[in-house]
C-alpha angles and dihedrals in degrees: 000000000000118000096191116134091242085081089064101094122214090259089054097252113134108238093208089066094050113109089223093052088045092052096239097141094040092048096042094047089048093047091050090048092050093050095044088048092051091055089045087236094169086070092043090051093059092057098034092053084087089067097032108027089193088073088072083080096053095115090054089049089057091048089049091054089047089052094047086051091053095041096047095031104120136349120185092198137272098282090046094056100275130115127066115345090230114038119164090193090058091046090047094049092045093049093050098040094246127148090207140348089266088080094053117101087209096061125161098041135157093271087068095052092098094052094042089053097043100040118050111223094017092140089049087054090053093049090048091052089049090051102044104018134240097287099055089040090056094046088052091050095047086056093054090048090055088054090053101261117160129178085238087080093062098043122102110273089021092129084088094061101032112109101144115051113210 
């Protein structure tokens, strides 16, 4: 994984730790389609829908998986043009000449609420960036990525996903 500061997003999240950047959604959807295809599940679903009526929608399920693979295919990171198409944090940082929210005297503000709610410890992350800088933060996070860390582990409901405590 790359530890360049360019993987530190405007909000302070490290893009290399993002499940989308890591390809988790794309890879898992691909694997599921491959396994189901190997078992020719599209044919099984036609017969099994008598026992499980939801299987009548199996074709749409495959289409949804393919849409997820396309939508969450590849993300180069926030500073390289990835991330959400509309991001108030990116707009604010660019407008104010900040590399991250950690530089802002108004931090935390309302723009950060989604990140604070979605990623446990996000304010601690911004404080850490403020204390050690983007370069050191990026290197720390690159090490966590090498050990298998993903933001999925610090999101609400992540207990289901967590299998390697950091």
